[in-house]
ChimeraX commands (.cxc) that place a marker at each C-alpha (Angstrom):
marker #1 position 190.97,-81.18,0.27 radius 0.5
marker #1 position 188.88,-82.28,-2.71 radius 0.5
marker #1 position 186.24,-83.66,-0.36 radius 0.5
marker #1 position 186.03,-80.31,1.43 radius 0.5
marker #1 position 185.69,-78.40,-1.84 radius 0.5
marker #1 position 183.04,-80.84,-3.08 radius 0.5
marker #1 position 181.16,-80.50,0.19 radius 0.5
marker #1 position 181.25,-76.68,0.01 radius 0.5
marker #1 position 179.98,-76.73,-3.58 radius 0.5
marker #1 position 177.16,-79.11,-2.62 radius 0.5
marker #1 position 176.14,-76.89,0.32 radius 0.5
marker #1 position 176.20,-73.81,-1.93 radius 0.5
marker #1 position 174.09,-75.49,-4.62 radius 0.5
marker #1 position 171.62,-76.89,-2.09 radius 0.5
marker #1 position 171.37,-73.50,-0.36 radius 0.5
marker #1 position 170.67,-71.72,-3.63 radius 0.5
marker #1 position 168.14,-74.32,-4.70 radius 0.5
marker #1 position 166.25,-74.01,-1.43 radius 0.5
marker #1 position 165.85,-70.26,-2.07 radius 0.5
marker #1 position 164.23,-70.92,-5.48 radius 0.5
marker #1 position 160.60,-71.77,-6.08 radius 0.5
marker #1 position 158.54,-71.61,-2.89 radius 0.5
marker #1 position 155.18,-72.65,-4.38 radius 0.5
marker #1 position 153.49,-74.24,-7.36 radius 0.5
marker #1 position 150.96,-72.58,-9.63 radius 0.5
marker #1 position 148.22,-74.83,-8.23 radius 0.5
marker #1 position 148.91,-73.50,-4.73 radius 0.5
marker #1 position 148.38,-69.84,-5.70 radius 0.5
marker #1 position 145.92,-70.08,-8.62 radius 0.5
marker #1 position 142.87,-69.21,-6.49 radius 0.5
marker #1 position 144.37,-65.98,-5.15 radius 0.5
marker #1 position 143.44,-62.67,-6.78 radius 0.5
marker #1 position 145.69,-61.81,-9.76 radius 0.5
marker #1 position 147.44,-58.97,-7.89 radius 0.5
marker #1 position 148.37,-61.32,-5.03 radius 0.5
marker #1 position 149.62,-63.94,-7.49 radius 0.5
marker #1 position 151.77,-61.29,-9.16 radius 0.5
marker #1 position 153.23,-60.12,-5.83 radius 0.5
marker #1 position 154.04,-63.71,-4.84 radius 0.5
marker #1 position 155.71,-64.34,-8.20 radius 0.5
marker #1 position 157.82,-61.17,-7.76 radius 0.5
marker #1 position 158.73,-62.06,-4.17 radius 0.5
marker #1 position 156.85,-59.04,-2.80 radius 0.5
marker #1 position 154.62,-58.77,0.26 radius 0.5
marker #1 position 151.88,-56.29,1.17 radius 0.5
marker #1 position 149.65,-55.46,4.10 radius 0.5
marker #1 position 146.59,-57.70,4.25 radius 0.5
marker #1 position 148.34,-60.79,2.91 radius 0.5
marker #1 position 147.84,-64.05,4.80 radius 0.5
marker #1 position 150.66,-65.97,6.47 radius 0.5
marker #1 position 150.47,-68.55,3.68 radius 0.5
marker #1 position 150.77,-65.88,0.98 radius 0.5
marker #1 position 153.78,-64.30,2.70 radius 0.5
marker #1 position 155.42,-67.72,3.04 radius 0.5
marker #1 position 154.92,-68.30,-0.70 radius 0.5
marker #1 position 156.42,-64.88,-1.49 radius 0.5
marker #1 position 159.37,-64.92,0.90 radius 0.5
marker #1 position 159.71,-68.50,2.10 radius 0.5
marker #1 position 159.86,-69.49,5.76 radius 0.5
marker #1 position 160.87,-66.82,8.29 radius 0.5
marker #1 position 164.13,-66.98,10.24 radius 0.5
marker #1 position 162.18,-66.96,13.51 radius 0.5
marker #1 position 158.58,-66.81,14.66 radius 0.5
marker #1 position 156.94,-66.13,17.99 radius 0.5
marker #1 position 153.42,-65.85,19.29 radius 0.5
marker #1 position 152.74,-62.43,20.82 radius 0.5
marker #1 position 150.33,-61.59,23.61 radius 0.5
marker #1 position 146.80,-61.35,22.21 radius 0.5
marker #1 position 145.46,-57.83,21.94 radius 0.5
marker #1 position 141.73,-57.07,22.17 radius 0.5
marker #1 position 141.01,-60.79,21.75 radius 0.5
marker #1 position 142.97,-61.03,18.49 radius 0.5
marker #1 position 145.79,-63.49,17.91 radius 0.5
marker #1 position 149.15,-61.91,17.08 radius 0.5
marker #1 position 152.26,-63.50,15.63 radius 0.5
marker #1 position 155.65,-62.06,14.72 radius 0.5
marker #1 position 157.81,-63.32,11.85 radius 0.5
marker #1 position 161.39,-62.13,11.47 radius 0.5
marker #1 position 163.38,-62.45,8.26 radius 0.5
marker #1 position 167.12,-62.00,8.74 radius 0.5
marker #1 position 170.04,-61.85,6.37 radius 0.5
marker #1 position 172.62,-64.62,6.31 radius 0.5
marker #1 position 174.72,-62.54,8.72 radius 0.5
marker #1 position 171.83,-62.46,11.20 radius 0.5
marker #1 position 171.11,-58.78,10.72 radius 0.5
marker #1 position 167.46,-57.75,10.95 radius 0.5
marker #1 position 165.89,-57.15,7.57 radius 0.5
marker #1 position 162.17,-57.46,8.18 radius 0.5
marker #1 position 159.83,-57.87,11.14 radius 0.5
marker #1 position 156.26,-58.78,10.20 radius 0.5
marker #1 position 153.30,-58.76,12.59 radius 0.5
marker #1 position 150.18,-60.77,11.76 radius 0.5
marker #1 position 146.89,-60.07,13.52 radius 0.5
marker #1 position 144.32,-62.86,13.17 radius 0.5
marker #1 position 146.38,-64.33,10.32 radius 0.5
marker #1 position 146.65,-61.14,8.22 radius 0.5
marker #1 position 149.81,-59.10,7.72 radius 0.5
marker #1 position 149.12,-55.90,9.65 radius 0.5
marker #1 position 152.49,-54.30,10.46 radius 0.5
marker #1 position 155.79,-54.26,8.56 radius 0.5
marker #1 position 159.04,-52.95,10.04 radius 0.5
marker #1 position 161.66,-53.37,7.35 radius 0.5
marker #1 position 164.42,-52.05,5.17 radius 0.5
marker #1 position 163.53,-54.67,2.52 radius 0.5
marker #1 position 162.84,-53.49,-1.02 radius 0.5
marker #1 position 160.33,-56.21,-2.00 radius 0.5
marker #1 position 157.43,-54.71,-0.06 radius 0.5
marker #1 position 154.30,-53.09,-1.43 radius 0.5
marker #1 position 152.81,-50.91,1.31 radius 0.5
marker #1 position 149.27,-50.84,0.06 radius 0.5
marker #1 position 146.40,-53.21,0.78 radius 0.5
marker link #1:1,2 radius 0.2
marker link #1:2,3 radius 0.2
marker link #1:3,4 radius 0.2
marker link #1:4,5 radius 0.2
marker link #1:5,6 radius 0.2
marker link #1:6,7 radius 0.2
marker link #1:7,8 radius 0.2
marker link #1:8,9 radius 0.2
marker link #1:9,10 radius 0.2
marker link #1:10,11 radius 0.2
marker link #1:11,12 radius 0.2
marker link #1:12,13 radius 0.2
marker link #1:13,14 radius 0.2
marker link #1:14,15 radius 0.2
marker link #1:15,16 radius 0.2
marker link #1:16,17 radius 0.2
marker link #1:17,18 radius 0.2
marker link #1:18,19 radius 0.2
marker link #1:19,20 radius 0.2
marker link #1:20,21 radius 0.2
marker link #1:21,22 radius 0.2
marker link #1:22,23 radius 0.2
marker link #1:23,24 radius 0.2
marker link #1:24,25 radius 0.2
marker link #1:25,26 radius 0.2
marker link #1:26,27 radius 0.2
marker link #1:27,28 radius 0.2
marker link #1:28,29 radius 0.2
marker link #1:29,30 radius 0.2
marker link #1:30,31 radius 0.2
marker link #1:31,32 radius 0.2
marker link #1:32,33 radius 0.2
marker link #1:33,34 radius 0.2
marker link #1:34,35 radius 0.2
marker link #1:35,36 radius 0.2
marker link #1:36,37 radius 0.2
marker link #1:37,38 radius 0.2
marker link #1:38,39 radius 0.2
marker link #1:39,40 radius 0.2
marker link #1:40,41 radius 0.2
marker link #1:41,42 radius 0.2
marker link #1:42,43 radius 0.2
marker link #1:43,44 radius 0.2
marker link #1:44,45 radius 0.2
marker link #1:45,46 radius 0.2
marker link #1:46,47 radius 0.2
marker link #1:47,48 radius 0.2
marker link #1:48,49 radius 0.2
marker link #1:49,50 radius 0.2
marker link #1:50,51 radius 0.2
marker link #1:51,52 radius 0.2
marker link #1:52,53 radius 0.2
marker link #1:53,54 radius 0.2
marker link #1:54,55 radius 0.2
marker link #1:55,56 radius 0.2
marker link #1:56,57 radius 0.2
marker link #1:57,58 radius 0.2
marker link #1:58,59 radius 0.2
marker link #1:59,60 radius 0.2
marker link #1:60,61 radius 0.2
marker link #1:61,62 radius 0.2
marker link #1:62,63 radius 0.2
marker link #1:63,64 radius 0.2
marker link #1:64,65 radius 0.2
marker link #1:65,66 radius 0.2
marker link #1:66,67 radius 0.2
marker link #1:67,68 radius 0.2
marker link #1:68,69 radius 0.2
marker link #1:69,70 radius 0.2
marker link #1:70,71 radius 0.2
marker link #1:71,72 radius 0.2
marker link #1:72,73 radius 0.2
marker link #1:73,74 radius 0.2
marker link #1:74,75 radius 0.2
marker link #1:75,76 radius 0.2
marker link #1:76,77 radius 0.2
marker link #1:77,78 radius 0.2
marker link #1:78,79 radius 0.2
marker link #1:79,80 radius 0.2
marker link #1:80,81 radius 0.2
marker link #1:81,82 radius 0.2
marker link #1:82,83 radius 0.2
marker link #1:83,84 radius 0.2
marker link #1:84,85 radius 0.2
marker link #1:85,86 radius 0.2
marker link #1:86,87 radius 0.2
marker link #1:87,88 radius 0.2
marker link #1:88,89 radius 0.2
marker link #1:89,90 radius 0.2
marker link #1:90,91 radius 0.2
marker link #1:91,92 radius 0.2
marker link #1:92,93 radius 0.2
marker link #1:93,94 radius 0.2
marker link #1:94,95 radius 0.2
marker link #1:95,96 radius 0.2
marker link #1:96,97 radius 0.2
marker link #1:97,98 radius 0.2
marker link #1:98,99 radius 0.2
marker link #1:99,100 radius 0.2
marker link #1:100,101 radius 0.2
marker link #1:101,102 radius 0.2
marker link #1:102,103 radius 0.2
marker link #1:103,104 radius 0.2
marker link #1:104,105 radius 0.2
marker link #1:105,106 radius 0.2
marker link #1:106,107 radius 0.2
marker link #1:107,108 radius 0.2
marker link #1:108,109 radius 0.2
marker link #1:109,110 radius 0.2
marker link #1:110,111 radius 0.2
view
């Protein structure tokens, strides 16, 4: 029983730690100040790159390449809650966040 409890505590601590810092200052220092601030707050906004979104929110739950449209590459990232419920669906066109379908509160809807 003690082993099980210890294992559960370790999984909880590891899971919480993996949700912590997603970047270092050196990785974001060349971004404009407003983008750095959004990343630090865990917010995303239209026009951000895939890298910037990953720094702000971490890796997505799932990704998939969509059919190109008008010669532009499209990719979908989905962020789900721990229960698997849809929280946010992000569409990138040529590497820039172009569409957000979400009920998430950490989004700034301005470019």
